[in-house]
Structures are given as C-alpha cells and as structure tokens.
C-alpha positions as CSV (number, residue, x, y, z in Angstrom):
1,X,-23.4,12.4,10.4
2,X,-22.2,9.4,8.4
3,X,-21.8,5.8,9.5
4,X,-19.0,3.8,7.9
5,X,-19.4,0.0,8.1
6,X,-18.3,-3.2,6.5
7,X,-20.5,-4.1,3.5
8,X,-22.5,-7.3,3.6
9,X,-23.8,-9.5,0.8
10,X,-27.1,-7.7,1.4
11,X,-25.5,-4.5,0.1
12,X,-24.6,-6.0,-3.2
13,X,-27.5,-4.7,-5.2
14,X,-27.3,-1.1,-3.8
15,X,-23.5,-1.2,-4.3
16,X,-23.9,-2.1,-8.0
17,X,-26.3,0.8,-8.4
18,X,-24.0,3.1,-6.6
19,X,-21.0,2.0,-8.7
20,X,-22.9,2.6,-11.9
21,X,-23.8,6.1,-10.7
22,X,-20.3,7.1,-9.4
23,X,-17.8,5.4,-11.8
24,X,-18.6,7.9,-14.6
25,X,-17.7,10.8,-12.3
26,X,-14.1,9.6,-12.2
27,X,-13.7,9.1,-16.0
28,X,-11.9,11.8,-17.9
29,X,-13.7,14.0,-20.3
30,X,-14.1,12.4,-23.7
31,X,-14.5,8.8,-22.4
32,X,-17.0,7.2,-24.7
33,X,-20.3,6.5,-23.0
34,X,-20.5,3.0,-24.5
35,X,-17.1,2.2,-23.0
36,X,-18.2,3.4,-19.6
37,X,-21.4,1.3,-19.8
38,X,-19.4,-1.7,-20.9
39,X,-17.0,-1.3,-18.0
40,X,-19.9,-0.9,-15.5
41,X,-21.7,-4.0,-16.9
42,X,-18.5,-6.1,-16.7
43,X,-17.2,-4.9,-13.3
44,X,-20.0,-3.8,-11.1
45,X,-22.5,-6.6,-10.9
46,X,-24.3,-7.4,-7.6
47,X,-22.7,-10.9,-7.5
48,X,-19.2,-9.3,-7.7
49,X,-20.0,-7.1,-4.8
50,X,-21.4,-10.0,-2.8
51,X,-18.1,-11.9,-3.5
52,X,-16.0,-8.9,-2.5
53,X,-17.9,-8.6,0.8
54,X,-17.2,-12.2,1.6
55,X,-13.5,-12.3,0.5
56,X,-11.1,-12.2,3.4
57,X,-8.5,-10.5,1.1
58,X,-10.7,-7.5,0.4
59,X,-12.0,-4.7,2.6
60,X,-15.4,-3.4,1.3
61,X,-16.7,-0.4,3.3
62,X,-19.9,1.6,2.8
63,X,-21.0,5.0,4.0
64,X,-24.6,5.5,5.0
65,X,-26.5,8.3,6.8
66,X,-26.3,7.8,10.6
67,X,-30.0,7.9,11.1
68,X,-32.2,5.3,12.6
69,X,-34.4,3.6,10.1
70,X,-38.1,3.7,10.8
71,X,-39.8,0.3,11.0
72,X,-41.1,-0.8,7.6
73,X,-39.0,1.7,5.6
74,X,-36.3,1.0,3.1
75,X,-32.7,0.9,4.4
76,X,-30.7,4.1,4.2
77,X,-29.2,4.8,0.8
78,X,-25.5,4.2,0.3
79,X,-23.5,7.5,0.1
80,X,-20.2,5.9,-1.0
81,X,-17.9,3.0,-0.8
82,X,-14.3,1.9,-0.8
83,X,-12.8,-1.4,-2.0
84,X,-9.4,-2.5,-1.0
85,X,-7.4,-5.5,-2.2
86,X,-4.8,-7.0,0.1
87,X,-1.9,-8.9,-1.5
88,X,0.9,-8.5,-4.0
89,X,0.0,-6.7,-7.3
90,X,0.3,-8.6,-10.5
91,X,0.4,-5.5,-12.8
92,X,4.0,-4.9,-13.8
93,X,3.5,-1.1,-14.0
94,X,2.2,-1.1,-10.4
95,X,5.1,-3.3,-9.3
96,X,7.6,-1.0,-10.9
97,X,6.0,2.1,-9.2
98,X,6.0,0.3,-5.8
99,X,9.6,-0.8,-6.2
100,X,10.6,2.8,-7.1
101,X,8.8,3.8,-3.8
102,X,10.9,1.3,-1.8
103,X,8.6,-1.7,-1.7
104,X,10.3,-5.1,-1.6
105,X,9.3,-7.5,-4.4
106,X,6.6,-9.9,-3.2
107,X,5.8,-7.7,-0.1
108,X,2.1,-7.6,0.8
109,X,0.4,-4.4,-0.2
110,X,-3.0,-2.8,0.1
111,X,-4.5,-1.4,-3.1
112,X,-7.4,1.0,-2.5
113,X,-9.1,0.1,-5.7
114,X,-12.3,2.1,-5.3
115,X,-13.1,5.3,-3.5
116,X,-16.5,6.6,-4.8
117,X,-19.1,8.8,-3.3
118,X,-22.3,10.2,-4.7
119,X,-21.8,13.5,-6.4
120,X,-24.2,15.3,-4.0
121,X,-21.9,14.4,-1.1
122,X,-18.7,15.9,-2.7
123,X,-17.2,18.4,-0.2
124,X,-19.3,17.1,2.7
125,X,-16.5,15.0,4.3
126,X,-18.1,11.6,3.4
127,X,-15.1,10.7,1.2
128,X,-12.7,11.7,3.9
129,X,-14.5,9.6,6.5
130,X,-14.5,6.6,4.2
131,X,-10.8,7.0,3.4
132,X,-9.7,7.4,7.0
133,X,-11.7,4.3,8.1
134,X,-10.3,2.4,5.1
135,X,-6.7,3.3,6.1
136,X,-7.5,2.3,9.7
137,X,-8.8,-1.1,8.5
138,X,-5.7,-1.5,6.4
139,X,-3.5,-0.7,9.4
140,X,-5.3,-3.3,11.5
141,X,-4.4,-5.9,8.8
142,X,-0.7,-4.6,8.9
143,X,-0.7,-4.4,5.1
144,X,1.7,-1.8,3.8
145,X,2.4,0.0,1.7
146,X,-0.9,1.4,0.6
147,X,-1.3,2.5,-3.0
148,X,-4.0,3.5,-5.5
149,X,-4.4,4.6,-9.1
150,X,-5.9,7.9,-10.1
151,X,-6.5,9.3,-13.6
152,X,-3.9,11.9,-14.5
153,X,-6.7,14.3,-15.5
154,X,-8.5,14.0,-12.2
155,X,-6.9,16.8,-10.3
156,X,-9.6,17.0,-7.6
157,X,-9.0,13.4,-6.6
158,X,-5.2,13.9,-6.7
159,X,-5.5,16.9,-4.3
160,X,-7.7,14.8,-2.0
161,X,-5.3,11.9,-1.9
162,X,-2.3,14.2,-1.3
163,X,-4.1,15.6,1.8
164,X,-4.1,12.0,3.1
165,X,-0.3,11.4,2.5
166,X,-0.3,9.9,-1.0
167,X,2.4,10.8,-3.4
168,X,3.2,9.9,-7.0
169,X,5.4,6.9,-7.4
170,X,4.8,6.1,-11.1
171,X,2.3,5.6,-13.8
172,X,0.1,2.8,-15.1
173,X,-2.6,2.3,-17.8
174,X,-6.3,1.7,-17.1
175,X,-8.5,0.2,-19.8
176,X,-12.1,1.4,-20.1
177,X,-13.7,-0.4,-23.0
178,X,-11.4,0.3,-25.9
179,X,-9.8,3.4,-24.4
180,X,-6.5,3.4,-22.6
181,X,-6.3,5.9,-19.8
182,X,-3.2,7.2,-18.1
183,X,-3.2,6.9,-14.3
184,X,-0.7,8.0,-11.7
185,X,0.2,5.3,-9.1
186,X,0.1,7.0,-5.7
187,X,1.7,5.5,-2.6
188,X,1.1,6.5,1.0
189,X,4.1,6.9,3.2
190,X,4.0,4.5,6.2
C-alpha cells in the first residue's frame, strides 16, 4: 500500500535526492549527462522544495510506503512526488496550446509540473495513485483546465496520461542545459 500526503519542509532533502534520481528517467535518449546534472543542480535543491511545500499556489504531494515506522528508525523513503502550479501560464507556447483547447486568456489553470516515481515502482500503481490524488487536490482548488508537458519521445508517459484523460493540445520547448527538447502540451478535459 502507498500513502499519498502533502509534502512538508521536512521532506525537502529527500525530495531533492528523489528528483535527482528520477528526472533523468524522463529525459530523452541522447540528453547530455552534464546538461542533466546542471538542470538538477539548478532546479532541485532542498530549499526550492521547502519553498514549494510552503507556497499556497503549489500542490506538492509525496508517495511513501504505508507502513508504520518503528521508533528510532529513519522515515519511510519517498517513492514519488508530484508538483502542481496554480495560476496563469506565462509561456506563450503553453498559452497558445491552452487557447487552442478552449481556455480563456487569463483563466486560472493547474500545471502538473512534475510526476516522478522511482524506477523500481514503475508499473506498481504508485504513479497512478499520485496522479489521481493530485487531480483530486486540483479539483478541490477549482483550478481548471489541467495541463502538463511531456517529451515527445516519452511514449510510456504519453500512454499513462492518455489513460487519465489528457490529450494533445499543442507543443512547447523545454530547455535542459544547452539542449532544446520538444514536448507535447497535454490538456485534461474537465
């Protein structure tokens, strides 16, 4: 069993380690290792995760094993996490894709920025549980539409998101170090 909960500032260090482990799994083949390292160093620092956990315009969830911790033992390791940004996107490529999908300019949206799980949990339902809980939290905030970006070469992730109601609405670019990656913008029907 998996427990999905809101992240706290105490999760910042484990989240940074988890992000460093899982981000490379989503990078397309051929992404330069130094570009991946640079991206991780710039974007996945513990203080950034602590700030995300405290930010009312973000939803940061973690998945942990649903097992009681024994007294004097380390807390359960994180299995995965999601990060959602609530607000209007600034990226013109995303705005264009959302407009094409029927979003009004300036309408509040929810961007699921990160959905990452440990490789050894792939196929176990952890990602599904995280995404479902994330979508529930977004619905409680009444933020719609919901969108995300996924690398065009990441067919596994695209199939996963399609199972949860996401469809292509456009494209955008994503910079990892000096490399520009092509992403699809996926929007979930309300």
